[in-house]
ZAVOZA-306197 format. One record per residue (C-alpha): residue number from 1; residue in three letters; x, y, z. Coordinates in nm, 3 decimals. Example, Ala and Ser with C-alpha at 12.3 -4.5 7.8 and 13.67 -1.06 7.14 Angstrom:
BEGIN
+-----+-----+---------+---------+---------+
!   i !  aa !       X !       Y !       Z !
+-----+-----+---------+---------+---------+
!   1 ! ALA !   1.230 !  -0.450 !   0.780 !
!   2 ! SER !   1.367 !  -0.106 !   0.714 !
+-----+-----+---------+---------+---------+
This chain:
BEGIN
+-----+-----+---------+---------+---------+
!   i !  aa !       X !       Y !       Z !
+-----+-----+---------+---------+---------+
!   1 ! MET !  -3.777 !  -2.822 !   1.427 !
!   2 ! ASP !  -3.966 !  -3.007 !   1.147 !
!   3 ! LEU !  -3.944 !  -2.822 !   0.821 !
!   4 ! GLU !  -4.250 !  -3.021 !   0.673 !
!   5 ! PHE !  -4.080 !  -3.096 !   0.344 !
!   6 ! ASP !  -4.176 !  -3.402 !   0.141 !
!   7 ! ASN !  -3.948 !  -3.593 !  -0.106 !
!   8 ! TRP !  -4.128 !  -3.461 !  -0.412 !
!   9 ! ASP !  -4.054 !  -3.102 !  -0.301 !
!  10 ! LEU !  -3.692 !  -3.141 !  -0.392 !
!  11 ! VAL !  -3.589 !  -2.897 !  -0.679 !
!  12 ! GLN !  -3.310 !  -3.005 !  -0.921 !
!  13 ! ASP !  -3.089 !  -2.729 !  -1.027 !
!  14 ! ASP !  -2.971 !  -2.798 !  -1.386 !
!  15 ! SER !  -2.847 !  -2.457 !  -1.455 !
!  16 ! PRO !  -2.491 !  -2.434 !  -1.590 !
!  17 ! LYS !  -2.220 !  -2.358 !  -1.325 !
!  18 ! GLU !  -1.935 !  -2.128 !  -1.413 !
!  19 ! PHE !  -1.608 !  -2.285 !  -1.314 !
!  20 ! THR !  -1.372 !  -2.110 !  -1.580 !
!  21 ! PRO !  -1.111 !  -1.911 !  -1.419 !
!  22 ! LEU !  -1.152 !  -1.536 !  -1.399 !
!  23 ! PRO !  -0.926 !  -1.332 !  -1.640 !
!  24 ! ASP !  -0.607 !  -1.196 !  -1.511 !
!  25 ! GLY !  -0.660 !  -0.877 !  -1.348 !
!  26 ! TRP !  -0.767 !  -0.666 !  -1.035 !
!  27 ! TYR !  -1.099 !  -0.742 !  -0.875 !
!  28 ! ASP !  -1.288 !  -0.603 !  -0.582 !
!  29 ! ALA !  -1.350 !  -0.872 !  -0.342 !
!  30 ! ARG !  -1.473 !  -0.945 !   0.018 !
!  31 ! ILE !  -1.314 !  -1.220 !   0.222 !
!  32 ! MET !  -1.600 !  -1.454 !   0.318 !
!  33 ! GLY !  -1.403 !  -1.752 !   0.456 !
!  34 ! SER !  -1.088 !  -1.793 !   0.650 !
!  35 ! GLU !  -0.955 !  -2.109 !   0.824 !
!  36 ! ILE !  -0.625 !  -2.260 !   0.939 !
!  37 ! LYS !  -0.532 !  -2.591 !   0.771 !
!  38 ! THR !  -0.244 !  -2.833 !   0.791 !
!  39 ! THR !  -0.032 !  -2.900 !   0.475 !
!  40 ! LYS !  -0.067 !  -3.248 !   0.302 !
!  41 ! ALA !   0.298 !  -3.319 !   0.436 !
!  42 ! GLY !   0.177 !  -3.249 !   0.789 !
!  43 ! ASN !   0.471 !  -3.042 !   0.859 !
!  44 ! GLY !   0.311 !  -2.684 !   0.806 !
!  45 ! ARG !  -0.001 !  -2.476 !   0.822 !
!  46 ! TYR !  -0.169 !  -2.215 !   0.610 !
!  47 ! ILE !  -0.460 !  -1.995 !   0.609 !
!  48 ! SER !  -0.716 !  -2.086 !   0.344 !
!  49 ! LEU !  -0.909 !  -1.782 !   0.228 !
!  50 ! ARG !  -1.227 !  -1.750 !   0.031 !
!  51 ! TYR !  -1.254 !  -1.429 !  -0.174 !
!  52 ! ASP !  -1.607 !  -1.332 !  -0.310 !
!  53 ! VAL !  -1.591 !  -1.088 !  -0.609 !
!  54 ! ILE !  -1.814 !  -0.791 !  -0.568 !
!  55 ! GLY !  -1.915 !  -0.498 !  -0.783 !
!  56 ! SER !  -1.824 !  -0.619 !  -1.135 !
!  57 ! GLU !  -1.943 !  -0.833 !  -1.417 !
!  58 ! TYR !  -1.794 !  -1.115 !  -1.221 !
!  59 ! ALA !  -1.984 !  -1.045 !  -0.893 !
!  60 ! GLY !  -2.062 !  -1.371 !  -0.715 !
!  61 ! ARG !  -1.765 !  -1.558 !  -0.835 !
!  62 ! VAL !  -1.539 !  -1.711 !  -0.576 !
!  63 ! VAL !  -1.157 !  -1.735 !  -0.587 !
!  64 ! PHE !  -0.958 !  -1.932 !  -0.317 !
!  65 ! GLY !  -0.609 !  -1.843 !  -0.197 !
!  66 ! ASN !  -0.359 !  -1.970 !   0.063 !
!  67 ! VAL !  -0.122 !  -1.790 !   0.293 !
!  68 ! THR !   0.158 !  -1.993 !   0.464 !
!  69 ! ILE !   0.197 !  -1.938 !   0.832 !
!  70 ! ASN !   0.417 !  -2.241 !   0.937 !
!  71 ! ASN !   0.668 !  -2.410 !   0.724 !
!  72 ! PRO !   0.994 !  -2.591 !   0.758 !
!  73 ! SER !   1.133 !  -2.323 !   0.506 !
!  74 ! ALA !   1.203 !  -1.988 !   0.674 !
!  75 ! ALA !   1.161 !  -1.830 !   0.344 !
!  76 ! ALA !   0.811 !  -1.967 !   0.282 !
!  77 ! GLU !   0.705 !  -1.842 !   0.629 !
!  78 ! GLY !   0.853 !  -1.497 !   0.544 !
!  79 ! ILE !   0.653 !  -1.468 !   0.229 !
!  80 ! GLY !   0.345 !  -1.568 !   0.407 !
!  81 ! ARG !   0.383 !  -1.317 !   0.673 !
!  82 ! LYS !   0.437 !  -1.061 !   0.402 !
!  83 ! GLN !   0.128 !  -1.176 !   0.231 !
!  84 ! LEU !  -0.071 !  -1.167 !   0.559 !
!  85 ! SER !   0.043 !  -0.820 !   0.625 !
!  86 ! GLN !  -0.058 !  -0.699 !   0.292 !
!  87 ! ILE !  -0.407 !  -0.844 !   0.327 !
!  88 ! ALA !  -0.450 !  -0.693 !   0.669 !
!  89 ! MET !  -0.327 !  -0.359 !   0.547 !
!  90 ! ALA !  -0.547 !  -0.358 !   0.242 !
!  91 ! GLY !  -0.848 !  -0.427 !   0.466 !
!  92 ! GLY !  -0.766 !  -0.134 !   0.693 !
!  93 ! MET !  -0.617 !  -0.330 !   0.998 !
!  94 ! THR !  -0.332 !  -0.169 !   1.176 !
!  95 ! SER !  -0.185 !  -0.504 !   1.302 !
!  96 ! LEU !  -0.183 !  -0.874 !   1.202 !
!  97 ! PRO !  -0.493 !  -1.059 !   1.308 !
!  98 ! ARG !  -0.500 !  -1.269 !   1.618 !
!  99 ! ASP !  -0.763 !  -1.489 !   1.478 !
! 100 ! THR !  -0.849 !  -1.581 !   1.117 !
! 101 ! ASP !  -1.202 !  -1.464 !   1.184 !
! 102 ! GLU !  -1.082 !  -1.104 !   1.190 !
! 103 ! LEU !  -1.015 !  -1.144 !   0.823 !
! 104 ! ILE !  -1.375 !  -1.235 !   0.729 !
! 105 ! GLY !  -1.563 !  -0.940 !   0.588 !
! 106 ! LEU !  -1.271 !  -0.745 !   0.474 !
! 107 ! ASN !  -1.326 !  -0.567 !   0.145 !
! 108 ! ILE !  -1.002 !  -0.544 !  -0.066 !
! 109 ! LYS !  -0.877 !  -0.549 !  -0.424 !
! 110 ! ILE !  -0.716 !  -0.871 !  -0.526 !
! 111 ! LYS !  -0.479 !  -0.945 !  -0.818 !
! 112 ! VAL !  -0.586 !  -1.262 !  -0.984 !
! 113 ! THR !  -0.376 !  -1.467 !  -1.215 !
! 114 ! ILE !  -0.467 !  -1.789 !  -1.417 !
! 115 ! ARG !  -0.273 !  -2.103 !  -1.323 !
! 116 ! ALA !  -0.230 !  -2.321 !  -1.618 !
! 117 ! ALA !  -0.411 !  -2.675 !  -1.630 !
! 118 ! THR !  -0.218 !  -2.981 !  -1.543 !
! 119 ! GLU !  -0.284 !  -3.348 !  -1.620 !
! 120 ! GLN !  -0.478 !  -3.366 !  -1.287 !
! 121 ! TRP !  -0.652 !  -3.041 !  -1.252 !
! 122 ! GLY !  -0.813 !  -2.781 !  -1.479 !
! 123 ! ALA !  -0.694 !  -2.418 !  -1.511 !
! 124 ! SER !  -0.758 !  -2.219 !  -1.189 !
! 125 ! ASN !  -0.694 !  -1.870 !  -1.043 !
! 126 ! ASP !  -0.429 !  -1.769 !  -0.790 !
! 127 ! VAL !  -0.433 !  -1.457 !  -0.581 !
! 128 ! ARG !  -0.113 !  -1.276 !  -0.607 !
! 129 ! ASP !  -0.144 !  -0.941 !  -0.464 !
! 130 ! TRP !  -0.366 !  -0.718 !  -0.246 !
! 131 ! LYS !  -0.438 !  -0.354 !  -0.206 !
! 132 ! PRO !  -0.695 !  -0.134 !  -0.052 !
! 133 ! LEU !  -1.040 !  -0.139 !  -0.214 !
! 134 ! SER !  -1.021 !   0.249 !  -0.278 !
! 135 ! GLY !  -0.713 !   0.177 !  -0.516 !
! 136 ! GLY !  -0.445 !   0.289 !  -0.307 !
! 137 ! SER !  -0.066 !   0.255 !  -0.388 !
! 138 ! ASP !   0.180 !  -0.010 !  -0.299 !
! 139 ! MET !   0.176 !  -0.065 !   0.078 !
! 140 ! PRO !   0.496 !  -0.008 !   0.284 !
! 141 ! PRO !   0.647 !  -0.312 !   0.462 !
! 142 ! PRO !   0.515 !  -0.367 !   0.801 !
! 143 ! GLU !   0.705 !  -0.219 !   1.097 !
! 144 ! LYS !   0.906 !  -0.462 !   1.309 !
! 145 ! LYS !   0.803 !  -0.487 !   1.671 !
! 146 ! ALA !   1.069 !  -0.355 !   1.904 !
! 147 ! ASN !   1.019 !  -0.626 !   2.165 !
! 148 ! GLY !   1.063 !  -0.903 !   1.907 !
! 149 ! SER !   0.743 !  -1.071 !   1.999 !
! 150 ! ALA !   0.639 !  -1.377 !   1.791 !
! 151 ! ALA !   0.344 !  -1.395 !   1.554 !
! 152 ! PRO !   0.021 !  -1.544 !   1.707 !
! 153 ! TRP !   0.066 !  -1.852 !   1.513 !
! 154 ! ALA !   0.426 !  -1.908 !   1.591 !
! 155 ! LYS !   0.512 !  -2.250 !   1.748 !
+-----+-----+---------+---------+---------+
């Protein structure tokens, strides 16, 4: 379909962009992106999540976070499973997602911290905790399956 635009119709957006990290704290957010990526080392995978802040003075700001799902370190995988469980329960899910698309659209509270700048990168945000949007309390650990079935992403 031809959109019938001409080159002189291009609009340049010179408005300032906000890239400073959000202050430490809890924010209402909606998961707007979720995909599985491979680690730089090529020996693991993680879920890359995009959280859009909603309902505050920071509405519209975006924070990214990763959740490990496969890693040579069993401890790292365990942490990732715990994090994914927290995200799922915070969003009202009763089990781990079978597909990352199931996470998109979940409204949750995220705890954001600031990661200090390095020589290569400026300061940025990390997502460190999750809870239901309604506030809630700390979530109980997920129940272990009696049949010992593996997680959907297990190798």
